[in-house]
N, C-alpha and C positions, 0 to 999 in steps of 0.2 A: 504493500500500500504506500502510495507516494506521500511523503511528508511535506506539507506546505512550507514554502520558504518564507520565514518571518519578514524578510526585507521586502518581499514582493507582495505581501498580503495586505489588502486594503481593509480598513476597519471603519465601522460607523460608531465607535465609542465616543467621538466628539458630540454626537447627537445625545447620547445618554448622560454626558457630563454637563451639558448646557444648563445653567441655573434656571432658565425660563422654561425648560422642557422636563417632562416627566414621562419616561418610557412606559410606566405602568400606573397611570393615575387612578384614584378610586373611581369605580364605575358601578352604576346601579341600573339594571334593565327595567323597562316598563313596557307593558302591552296595553292597547286601547281597551277600555272597559265600556261596553255598550250601555250598560245600566247607568253608569256615572255620566256618560255623554247625554243620555236622554233626560236625566234629571237636571244637570248643571247648565247645559247650553241654553235652554229657555231662560234660566235665571241670569245667564251672562248677557242676554240681550236687553232685558228690562231690569232696572230702569236706566235709560240713557246709555246703554251699552257699557255700563261700568264694569261688568264681568269681562268683556272683551278687552277693555283697557287694562284690566288686571292681568289678563293672559299675555298681552303685548309687553307690559312692563316687567312681569315676573314669570317668564315662561317655565322655569323649573318648578315653581310652586303650582302652576296651572297643570303641568303634566302629572304632578303628584296627586292633584285633586281629581283629575279626569281619567287617570290610568291606574293600573295595579302593577305591583312588582312582579317580575318574572325572571327566569334564567336569562343570562345575557345572550345565549344562543337563540332564544325565541323572541328577543326584544325588538320592538319597532322603534323605540326611542331609548337613548342611553344618557343618563345624567352623569356628566364627568366633572369632578371637582378639581379645580386648578390648584397650583401650589399656593396661590394667594387666598384660597378658601372659597372662591366664587364657583357657583354651579352653572354649568352650561348644558343646554339640551342639544344633543346631536342626533340626527336622523340616521338610522341604519340602512345601508344599501346592500342589496343582494344581487349578484349576477351569476350567470352560468359559467363564468371563467373559473379556473383552478389556480390554487396557490399551494405553497409548500409550508407546512407548519413548522414552527421553531420554538425553542424553549429559552431558558435563561442563559445557557452556555453557548448557544448558537443563535445568530440573528435570524429573523424570519426569512424564509426561502432557502435556508441552509440545508434542510433535509427534504428529499424528494418524496413527499407524501401528499399527493394532490387531494383537494377537497373543494367543494363549492366556495366561492369567494364571498365573504361577508365582511364588510368594513364600514368605518365611519371616518369622517374628516373632522379633526379637532384642532383648532388654531392653525389651519392650513396644512396640517400634516395628516397623513393617512394611517389609521390604526386598523389592523386586520385581526379578525377573530381567530384565536388559536384553540383548536379542539383539545389539545393536551393541557394547556394552561387554563382553559375555560375563561378567558378574558381577552380583551382587545390589546394587542401589543403594537408598539411603534414599528411601522414597516421599515425594514432595513434593505440592504442591497444583496442581491443574489451573488454578487462578486466579492462579498465580504470575506469569504473563505476560499476564494479561487487562487490558484497558483499562477506563476508566470507562464507555465506551460499551457494552462487553460486559456489564458488571455491570448497566447500565440495561436492557439487553435481557432480562436474567434476572429482572426484577422480578416476573414472573408465575410464577416457579418453573421447574422442570425438566420435560421430557417424561417420560412413564412409562418409556421405554427408557433415557434418560439416568439417571433415578433408580435403576433396577435395576442399571445398570452401575456406578454409583458406590457403591451399597450393597454389591455384590459385591467391589469393589476396596478400599474403606476400612473396610467393616464398619459396624455400627450406631453412632450417635453417643451412646453412653452409657458409663458406668463400671460395670463388673461386678466386684464384689468377692465372690468365692466364699467360702462358709463351709464348711470341711471338717468332716466328721463326726468323732466321738471315735475311731472305729475307724481312720480314716486317720491322724489325728494320733498315735495310739498306735503304729501301725506305723512311721511316720516317726521317732518319738522313740526307739524301741528299736533302730532300725537305725543310730543314731548310734554312732560308734566308741567313745565312752565307755561306753555301756551294753552294747555287745558285749563290751568288756573286763570289765565287771562280771559279765556272765553267765558268761564263762569263769572268772573268779575264784571265783564261787559254785560252779561245777562242780568246780574244783580243791580248794576247801576241803571240800566234801562228800566228795570222793574220799579226802581225808586225814582224814576223820571229825572235822573241826572244825565240827560242826553249829551250835553256838551262834554262832560267828563268821559262818558263812554266813547264818544267820537274821538277824543284825543287818544284813548287807549287803542282803539281800532287803528288809527293812523300810525301810531308808533309801532304797534305790533306788526302791521302789514309791511311797513318800511323795513323793519328788522328781518322779517321772513324773506322778503324779496332780495335784500342784500345778501343774506345767507345762502339762498338758493343759487344766485348768480355766481358767488365765490366758490361754493362747493362744486357746482357743475364745471366751472372753469378749471379747478384743480384736478378733477377727475379726467377731464379731456386732455389736459397737459400731461398727466401721468400716463394715460393710455397711449398718446402719441409718442412719448419718450420711450416707453417700453417697446412699442412697435418698431421704432427706428433702430433701437439697439439690438433687437432680436432678429 
């Protein structure tokens, strides 16, 4: 059996030592509960869509209310706790592609045991479900344990099947910076708690017949939202163009 050359061996340990990354963050799986949805969604709409605002502002708490815990293998949503203690809701993706499971001693894809691909994307990194570890692990490189001889054998490229498998597993090798429309940016902006408070304040002052004061709040808030939308859209467009030119 050939012993890998340490000098020629690539490693993804830099990913595991990054202070802002956690290769095995705390994970809790959730599956949709039909009964909870039937009961809670009507309450979320009335009164004044307050429940939907709660779901938008606190997605992790909303998932806990409307779903039930389950095994990570069967989960539709996974709540991942960051190193800073914040909880993020990640959607589980399942494809017909195959991957190679790995454990603590070897990075993912190190051992050739194909199984259906189940993964989630957390903080722009892909975590693949490992049947052996029964949790989502940070996706590593298949070449992490490859020798110089193996790299030499690949000088003519990958086979079509291997290319398709890796494309399904890793995704395309490009940087996609989406540019949101003004409509989407406007909705995201007005759903901010500050502007919700402003809307309620305007309604209150108009109810009390302080029309001039309410008008001033409308003018100031509208000006702030328009300026923010223009600046945000411009920054997104500049970043998108810059990445497109460099890639």
